[in-house]
N, CA, C and O atoms as a DFTB+ gen file, in Angstrom:
528 C
 N C O
     1  1      25.988      24.335     -24.418
     2  2      25.561      22.996     -24.803
     3  2      25.799      22.003     -23.655
     4  3      24.947      21.162     -23.368
     5  1      26.974      22.111     -23.000
     6  2      27.268      21.222     -21.880
     7  2      26.274      21.447     -20.736
     8  3      25.853      20.500     -20.071
     9  1      25.912      22.693     -20.520
    10  2      24.958      23.006     -19.452
    11  2      23.599      22.384     -19.764
    12  3      22.919      21.892     -18.864
    13  1      23.208      22.403     -21.022
    14  2      21.925      21.813     -21.427
    15  2      21.944      20.304     -21.196
    16  3      20.974      19.741     -20.688
    17  1      23.030      19.657     -21.562
    18  2      23.147      18.209     -21.372
    19  2      23.134      17.878     -19.876
    20  3      22.467      16.933     -19.452
    21  1      23.863      18.650     -19.087
    22  2      23.886      18.425     -17.640
    23  2      22.487      18.589     -17.049
    24  3      22.070      17.810     -16.191
    25  1      21.774      19.603     -17.513
    26  2      20.420      19.839     -17.017
    27  2      19.490      18.693     -17.391
    28  3      18.672      18.262     -16.579
    29  1      19.613      18.201     -18.610
    30  2      18.773      17.095     -19.052
    31  2      19.075      15.826     -18.254
    32  3      18.160      15.082     -17.900
    33  1      20.345      15.580     -17.973
    34  2      20.710      14.412     -17.173
    35  2      20.150      14.529     -15.757
    36  3      19.675      13.544     -15.191
    37  1      20.204      15.721     -15.191
    38  2      19.676      15.932     -13.857
    39  2      18.166      15.707     -13.826
    40  3      17.652      15.069     -12.907
    41  1      17.459      16.225     -14.821
    42  2      16.013      16.034     -14.895
    43  2      15.682      14.550     -15.055
    44  3      14.714      14.064     -14.471
    45  1      16.468      13.842     -15.832
    46  2      16.235      12.413     -16.029
    47  2      16.500      11.631     -14.742
    48  3      15.870      10.603     -14.494
    49  1      17.420      12.117     -13.938
    50  2      17.773      11.411     -12.708
    51  2      16.836      11.738     -11.550
    52  3      16.834      11.014     -10.555
    53  1      16.049      12.787     -11.641
    54  2      15.175      13.190     -10.534
    55  2      14.205      12.104     -10.087
    56  3      14.045      11.917      -8.881
    57  1      13.546      11.376     -10.992
    58  2      12.658      10.323     -10.490
    59  2      13.394       9.289      -9.640
    60  3      12.852       8.825      -8.637
    61  1      14.595       8.927     -10.015
    62  2      15.365       7.963      -9.231
    63  2      15.733       8.550      -7.873
    64  3      15.688       7.850      -6.861
    65  1      16.095       9.823      -7.846
    66  2      16.426      10.469      -6.580
    67  2      15.190      10.581      -5.696
    68  3      15.271      10.371      -4.486
    69  1      14.066      10.905      -6.282
    70  2      12.822      11.008      -5.518
    71  2      12.429       9.641      -4.979
    72  3      11.940       9.538      -3.854
    73  1      12.635       8.595      -5.765
    74  2      12.297       7.239      -5.338
    75  2      13.108       6.858      -4.116
    76  3      12.581       6.259      -3.179
    77  1      14.366       7.195      -4.119
    78  2      15.231       6.897      -2.983
    79  2      14.747       7.639      -1.744
    80  3      14.691       7.066      -0.655
    81  1      14.405       8.887      -1.903
    82  2      13.955       9.686      -0.770
    83  2      12.593       9.242      -0.268
    84  3      12.303       9.377       0.921
    85  1      11.757       8.719      -1.142
    86  2      10.412       8.341      -0.731
    87  2      10.353       6.945      -0.137
    88  3       9.326       6.573       0.429
    89  1      11.411       6.160      -0.245
    90  2      11.446       4.808       0.290
    91  2      12.675       4.576       1.169
    92  3      13.488       3.701       0.871
    93  1      12.819       5.346       2.243
    94  2      14.031       5.195       3.062
    95  2      14.142       3.818       3.713
    96  3      15.252       3.318       3.898
    97  1      13.020       3.198       4.060
    98  2      13.077       1.863       4.659
    99  2      13.601       0.855       3.642
   100  3      14.406      -0.016       3.972
   101  1      13.136       0.984       2.408
   102  2      13.611       0.075       1.362
   103  2      15.092       0.298       1.092
   104  3      15.840      -0.654       0.874
   105  1      15.507       1.548       1.108
   106  2      16.923       1.837       0.899
   107  2      17.760       1.254       2.030
   108  3      18.869       0.775       1.797
   109  1      17.246       1.291       3.236
   110  2      17.956       0.687       4.364
   111  2      18.044      -0.826       4.175
   112  3      19.060      -1.441       4.500
   113  1      16.977      -1.420       3.649
   114  2      16.983      -2.864       3.399
   115  2      18.001      -3.204       2.303
   116  3      18.713      -4.204       2.400
   117  1      18.064      -2.376       1.271
   118  2      19.049      -2.572       0.209
   119  2      20.453      -2.500       0.782
   120  3      21.300      -3.336       0.467
   121  1      20.703      -1.506       1.621
   122  2      22.033      -1.345       2.224
   123  2      22.391      -2.554       3.088
   124  3      23.534      -3.012       3.083
   125  1      21.405      -3.068       3.830
   126  2      21.640      -4.247       4.673
   127  2      22.005      -5.457       3.814
   128  3      22.943      -6.188       4.134
   129  1      21.275      -5.665       2.739
   130  2      21.563      -6.806       1.855
   131  2      22.938      -6.640       1.216
   132  3      23.677      -7.614       1.074
   133  1      23.285      -5.419       0.831
   134  2      24.600      -5.182       0.237
   135  2      25.716      -5.511       1.231
   136  3      26.750      -6.055       0.844
   137  1      25.510      -5.184       2.506
   138  2      26.507      -5.530       3.534
   139  2      26.618      -7.044       3.677
   140  3      27.716      -7.581       3.824
   141  1      25.480      -7.725       3.634
   142  2      25.498      -9.186       3.725
   143  2      26.216      -9.796       2.524
   144  3      26.929     -10.789       2.667
   145  1      26.033      -9.211       1.349
   146  2      26.717      -9.698       0.144
   147  2      28.221      -9.563       0.322
   148  3      28.973     -10.488       0.014
   149  1      28.662      -8.408       0.820
   150  2      30.101      -8.198       1.032
   151  2      30.660      -9.206       2.024
   152  3      31.742      -9.755       1.817
   153  1      29.918      -9.449       3.103
   154  2      30.374     -10.413       4.111
   155  2      30.439     -11.820       3.521
   156  3      31.378     -12.566       3.797
   157  1      29.452     -12.184       2.714
   158  2      29.431     -13.512       2.100
   159  2      30.568     -13.663       1.091
   160  3      31.176     -14.728       0.991
   161  1      30.854     -12.594       0.343
   162  2      31.975     -12.631      -0.610
   163  2      33.287     -12.820       0.136
   164  3      34.131     -13.624      -0.261
   165  1      33.448     -12.071       1.220
   166  2      34.665     -12.154       2.017
   167  2      34.858     -13.565       2.573
   168  3      35.977     -14.074       2.632
   169  1      33.746     -14.188       2.980
   170  2      33.802     -15.540       3.554
   171  2      33.857     -16.624       2.474
   172  3      34.030     -17.803       2.785
   173  1      33.711     -16.224       1.205
   174  2      33.779     -17.192       0.116
   175  2      32.529     -18.047      -0.039
   176  3      32.605     -19.163      -0.554
   177  1      31.390     -17.545       0.395
   178  2      30.125     -18.279       0.278
   179  2      29.413     -17.878      -1.018
   180  3      28.509     -17.042      -1.012
   181  1      29.836     -18.486      -2.119
   182  2      29.310     -18.108      -3.428
   183  2      27.811     -18.352      -3.561
   184  3      27.107     -17.552      -4.177
   185  1      27.322     -19.438      -2.996
   186  2      25.891     -19.732      -3.069
   187  2      25.071     -18.682      -2.339
   188  3      24.014     -18.262      -2.809
   189  1      25.568     -18.268      -1.194
   190  2      24.872     -17.243      -0.418
   191  2      24.895     -15.913      -1.165
   192  3      23.909     -15.177      -1.151
   193  1      26.008     -15.604      -1.811
   194  2      26.119     -14.370      -2.588
   195  2      25.064     -14.367      -3.694
   196  3      24.400     -13.358      -3.929
   197  1      24.921     -15.498      -4.362
   198  2      23.943     -15.599      -5.446
   199  2      22.523     -15.377      -4.916
   200  3      21.744     -14.637      -5.516
   201  1      22.193     -16.010      -3.805
   202  2      20.872     -15.845      -3.215
   203  2      20.618     -14.408      -2.761
   204  3      19.525     -13.873      -2.946
   205  1      21.634     -13.796      -2.169
   206  2      21.496     -12.411      -1.721
   207  2      21.353     -11.457      -2.900
   208  3      20.611     -10.478      -2.818
   209  1      22.057     -11.735      -3.993
   210  2      21.896     -10.892      -5.179
   211  2      20.476     -10.984      -5.735
   212  3      19.917      -9.989      -6.196
   213  1      19.899     -12.181      -5.690
   214  2      18.514     -12.350      -6.117
   215  2      17.580     -11.561      -5.192
   216  3      16.661     -10.884      -5.652
   217  1      17.830     -11.659      -3.895
   218  2      17.021     -10.908      -2.921
   219  2      17.154      -9.408      -3.163
   220  3      16.170      -8.672      -3.084
   221  1      18.361      -8.962      -3.456
   222  2      18.598      -7.545      -3.718
   223  2      17.825      -7.085      -4.947
   224  3      17.215      -6.015      -4.930
   225  1      17.845      -7.878      -6.005
   226  2      17.082      -7.534      -7.211
   227  2      15.593      -7.442      -6.904
   228  3      14.913      -6.532      -7.378
   229  1      15.084      -8.387      -6.107
   230  2      13.661      -8.380      -5.749
   231  2      13.292      -7.151      -4.922
   232  3      12.243      -6.543      -5.137
   233  1      14.152      -6.793      -3.985
   234  2      13.883      -5.615      -3.165
   235  2      13.877      -4.374      -4.041
   236  3      12.980      -3.537      -3.932
   237  1      14.860      -4.253      -4.898
   238  2      14.926      -3.073      -5.764
   239  2      13.722      -2.995      -6.704
   240  3      13.249      -1.902      -7.015
   241  1      13.234      -4.130      -7.150
   242  2      12.126      -4.140      -8.104
   243  2      10.764      -3.991      -7.426
   244  3       9.853      -3.402      -8.007
   245  1      10.613      -4.511      -6.215
   246  2       9.276      -4.628      -5.639
   247  2       9.051      -3.921      -4.314
   248  3       7.907      -3.810      -3.873
   249  1      10.082      -3.451      -3.679
   250  2       9.931      -2.906      -2.332
   251  2       9.264      -1.537      -2.355
   252  3       9.615      -0.657      -3.141
   253  1       8.299      -1.393      -1.472
   254  2       7.741      -0.075      -1.173
   255  2       7.758       0.055       0.341
   256  3       7.628      -0.934       1.063
   257  1       7.917       1.259       0.804
   258  2       7.949       1.462       2.248
   259  2       6.636       1.042       2.886
   260  3       6.621       0.524       4.003
   261  1       5.536       1.262       2.181
   262  2       4.224       0.904       2.731
   263  2       4.126      -0.608       2.956
   264  3       3.680      -1.053       4.014
   265  1       4.538      -1.385       1.974
   266  2       4.492      -2.849       2.105
   267  2       5.469      -3.323       3.178
   268  3       5.149      -4.217       3.962
   269  1       6.639      -2.735       3.210
   270  2       7.641      -3.107       4.209
   271  2       7.152      -2.759       5.617
   272  3       7.387      -3.509       6.565
   273  1       6.481      -1.633       5.744
   274  2       5.932      -1.232       7.032
   275  2       4.873      -2.231       7.499
   276  3       4.846      -2.605       8.672
   277  1       3.999      -2.664       6.583
   278  2       2.987      -3.671       6.940
   279  2       3.649      -4.961       7.406
   280  3       3.213      -5.575       8.380
   281  1       4.704      -5.368       6.708
   282  2       5.437      -6.586       7.078
   283  2       6.034      -6.449       8.479
   284  3       5.941      -7.369       9.292
   285  1       6.641      -5.308       8.751
   286  2       7.257      -5.084      10.059
   287  2       6.205      -5.010      11.166
   288  3       6.427      -5.507      12.270
   289  1       5.060      -4.388      10.871
   290  2       3.977      -4.335      11.856
   291  2       3.476      -5.742      12.175
   292  3       3.174      -6.047      13.329
   293  1       3.386      -6.593      11.163
   294  2       2.988      -7.982      11.384
   295  2       3.996      -8.715      12.256
   296  3       3.626      -9.506      13.124
   297  1       5.262      -8.446      12.018
   298  2       6.324      -9.079      12.812
   299  2       6.230      -8.650      14.276
   300  3       6.418      -9.468      15.176
   301  1       5.940      -7.372      14.513
   302  2       5.790      -6.872      15.880
   303  2       4.575      -7.525      16.535
   304  3       4.635      -7.924      17.698
   305  1       3.483      -7.635      15.798
   306  2       2.282      -8.276      16.333
   307  2       2.531      -9.718      16.729
   308  3       2.092     -10.162      17.790
   309  1       3.232     -10.447      15.883
   310  2       3.565     -11.846      16.199
   311  2       4.456     -11.926      17.433
   312  3       4.280     -12.808      18.275
   313  1       5.408     -11.010      17.541
   314  2       6.313     -11.005      18.691
   315  2       5.543     -10.682      19.978
   316  3       5.819     -11.262      21.029
   317  1       4.589      -9.766      19.896
   318  2       3.766      -9.445      21.082
   319  2       2.940     -10.659      21.506
   320  3       2.815     -10.950      22.695
   321  1       2.379     -11.364      20.522
   322  2       1.614     -12.580      20.825
   323  2       2.499     -13.609      21.519
   324  3       2.076     -14.268      22.469
   325  1       3.722     -13.737      21.037
   326  2       4.662     -14.695      21.628
   327  2       4.981     -14.316      23.073
   328  3       5.053     -15.188      23.939
   329  1       5.173     -13.026      23.341
   330  2       5.448     -12.578      24.712
   331  2       4.260     -12.902      25.616
   332  3       4.443     -13.398      26.728
   333  1       3.054     -12.626      25.147
   334  2       1.865     -12.931      25.957
   335  2       1.775     -14.427      26.266
   336  3       1.451     -14.825      27.385
   337  1       2.068     -15.244      25.255
   338  2       2.037     -16.695      25.447
   339  2       3.087     -17.129      26.468
   340  3       2.813     -17.961      27.333
   341  1       4.278     -16.567      26.365
   342  2       5.357     -16.920      27.301
   343  2       5.043     -16.443      28.717
   344  3       5.397     -17.109      29.689
   345  1       4.382     -15.295      28.835
   346  2       3.983     -14.821      30.164
   347  2       2.976     -15.783      30.799
   348  3       3.048     -16.077      31.992
   349  1       2.039     -16.265      29.984
   350  2       1.051     -17.229      30.486
   351  2       1.737     -18.526      30.911
   352  3       1.395     -19.107      31.941
   353  1       2.705     -18.974      30.112
   354  2       3.456     -20.187      30.461
   355  2       4.197     -20.006      31.789
   356  3       4.245     -20.919      32.613
   357  1       4.772     -18.821      31.981
   358  2       5.500     -18.549      33.225
   359  2       4.544     -18.557      34.418
   360  3       4.858     -19.126      35.463
   361  1       3.383     -17.926      34.262
   362  2       2.404     -17.928      35.361
   363  2       2.003     -19.359      35.727
   364  3       1.875     -19.699      36.903
   365  1       1.810     -20.176      34.716
   366  2       1.455     -21.580      34.946
   367  2       2.573     -22.309      35.698
   368  3       2.311     -23.082      36.620
   369  1       3.811     -22.057      35.296
   370  2       4.955     -22.689      35.961
   371  2       5.067     -22.213      37.400
   372  3       5.382     -22.992      38.299
   373  1       4.804     -20.916      37.614
   374  2       4.877     -20.385      38.979
   375  2       3.814     -21.048      39.880
   376  3       4.057     -21.290      41.062
   377  1       2.660     -21.329      39.315
   378  2       1.614     -22.000      40.086
   379  2       2.020     -23.425      40.462
   380  3       1.642     -23.935      41.516
   381  1       2.799     -24.059      39.578
   382  2       3.236     -25.429      39.859
   383  2       4.308     -25.460      40.952
   384  3       4.459     -26.458      41.656
   385  1       5.054     -24.348      41.086
   386  2       6.087     -24.278      42.114
   387  2       7.392     -24.970      41.742
   388  3       8.310     -25.010      42.560
   389  1       7.500     -25.510      40.546
   390  2       8.706     -26.216      40.091
   391  2       9.762     -25.179      39.674
   392  3       9.608     -24.502      38.658
   393  1      10.820     -25.068      40.460
   394  2      11.847     -24.042      40.241
   395  2      12.521     -24.170      38.882
   396  3      12.775     -23.153      38.236
   397  1      12.817     -25.379      38.427
   398  2      13.501     -25.528      37.137
   399  2      12.556     -25.150      35.994
   400  3      12.983     -24.564      35.000
   401  1      11.291     -25.482      36.138
   402  2      10.299     -25.124      35.126
   403  2      10.138     -23.599      35.069
   404  3      10.027     -23.016      33.990
   405  1      10.127     -22.973      36.233
   406  2      10.010     -21.511      36.300
   407  2      11.207     -20.863      35.619
   408  3      11.044     -19.913      34.853
   409  1      12.397     -21.361      35.889
   410  2      13.618     -20.798      35.292
   411  2      13.594     -20.931      33.773
   412  3      13.965     -20.000      33.058
   413  1      13.159     -22.085      33.286
   414  2      13.092     -22.304      31.834
   415  2      12.092     -21.346      31.198
   416  3      12.365     -20.742      30.161
   417  1      10.920     -21.215      31.838
   418  2       9.881     -20.336      31.290
   419  2      10.324     -18.871      31.327
   420  3      10.028     -18.099      30.415
   421  1      11.036     -18.504      32.392
   422  2      11.550     -17.137      32.502
   423  2      12.546     -16.854      31.382
   424  3      12.513     -15.783      30.776
   425  1      13.427     -17.805      31.106
   426  2      14.413     -17.635      30.036
   427  2      13.720     -17.491      28.684
   428  3      14.109     -16.657      27.866
   429  1      12.692     -18.306      28.452
   430  2      11.960     -18.215      27.189
   431  2      11.233     -16.880      27.068
   432  3      11.158     -16.307      25.981
   433  1      10.698     -16.386      28.181
   434  2      10.039     -15.082      28.181
   435  2      11.036     -13.975      27.848
   436  3      10.738     -13.091      27.044
   437  1      12.199     -14.020      28.455
   438  2      13.224     -13.007      28.178
   439  2      13.649     -13.046      26.703
   440  3      13.860     -12.002      26.087
   441  1      13.769     -14.237      26.153
   442  2      14.110     -14.372      24.732
   443  2      13.009     -13.753      23.863
   444  3      13.302     -13.037      22.905
   445  1      11.766     -14.025      24.192
   446  2      10.645     -13.472      23.427
   447  2      10.603     -11.954      23.545
   448  3      10.306     -11.263      22.570
   449  1      10.897     -11.433      24.728
   450  2      10.931      -9.976      24.911
   451  2      12.051      -9.349      24.073
   452  3      11.880      -8.267      23.512
   453  1      13.185     -10.026      23.993
   454  2      14.286      -9.536      23.159
   455  2      13.898      -9.497      21.690
   456  3      14.227      -8.547      20.980
   457  1      13.197     -10.532      21.233
   458  2      12.739     -10.564      19.842
   459  2      11.724      -9.452      19.584
   460  3      11.730      -8.839      18.516
   461  1      10.854      -9.194      20.558
   462  2       9.883      -8.098      20.428
   463  2      10.610      -6.765      20.343
   464  3      10.276      -5.923      19.510
   465  1      11.589      -6.575      21.192
   466  2      12.343      -5.315      21.172
   467  2      13.038      -5.119      19.824
   468  3      13.059      -4.013      19.283
   469  1      13.603      -6.192      19.290
   470  2      14.270      -6.099      17.986
   471  2      13.251      -5.744      16.902
   472  3      13.526      -4.899      16.050
   473  1      12.083      -6.378      16.925
   474  2      11.043      -6.102      15.929
   475  2      10.568      -4.658      16.038
   476  3      10.348      -3.998      15.022
   477  1      10.409      -4.163      17.265
   478  2       9.978      -2.777      17.451
   479  2      11.052      -1.802      16.973
   480  3      10.735      -0.738      16.442
   481  1      12.309      -2.161      17.160
   482  2      13.402      -1.312      16.682
   483  2      13.388      -1.228      15.161
   484  3      13.594      -0.157      14.589
   485  1      13.143      -2.362      14.512
   486  2      13.067      -2.371      13.053
   487  2      11.893      -1.536      12.561
   488  3      11.958      -0.939      11.487
   489  1      10.829      -1.494      13.339
   490  2       9.632      -0.755      12.958
   491  2       9.772       0.736      13.199
   492  3       9.063       1.531      12.581
   493  1      10.679       1.130      14.091
   494  2      10.823       2.550      14.410
   495  2      11.096       3.333      13.136
   496  3      11.657       2.798      12.180
   497  1      10.699       4.600      13.124
   498  2      10.840       5.399      11.898
   499  2      12.255       5.376      11.345
   500  3      13.240       5.451      12.079
   501  1      12.318       5.271      10.028
   502  2      13.615       5.300       9.344
   503  2      14.212       6.686       9.513
   504  3      13.477       7.672       9.552
   505  1      15.541       6.781       9.616
   506  2      16.162       8.094       9.771
   507  2      15.893       8.957       8.545
   508  3      15.918       8.481       7.410
   509  1      15.637      10.229       8.798
   510  2      15.397      11.173       7.694
   511  2      16.705      11.415       6.962
   512  3      17.764      11.574       7.569
   513  1      16.600      11.438       5.635
   514  2      17.794      11.717       4.838
   515  2      17.976      13.216       4.771
   516  3      17.022      13.960       4.541
   517  1      19.200      13.651       4.972
   518  2      19.484      15.072       4.972
   519  2      19.674      15.567       3.557
   520  3      20.326      14.910       2.746
   521  1      19.111      16.715       3.257
   522  2      19.309      17.330       1.938
   523  2      20.687      17.970       1.920
   524  3      21.111      18.606       2.884
   525  1      21.359      17.790       0.824
   526  2      22.706      18.354       0.734
   527  2      22.713      19.578      -0.120
   528  3      23.763      20.192      -0.311
């Protein structure tokens, strides 16, 4: 009888386990929000904890890897556009010959490149979950 109950519980839990395995990006997002909640609790930021809990509920209810992937691809596209714009600004500054303007534009370009790299890192494939 105990074996039957255990088997039924396992069968009932399979859709939840499959959901976790099929949405590794969403699970990573859930884990990130949970870490932020812990940090906010530790810092005593009750309002932030409340907002993060709402975000966590929304992610759990609505997140799909496909939608998250589209969002991340859009973020990478925007970051690439920003880099191109900053490169054009730098070329313009170089033509003017103004050293301080060139330095400012170079710094902004480096910042944009860093944001692009971060966006591309977020877009990189989620780590495969190992079967136990």
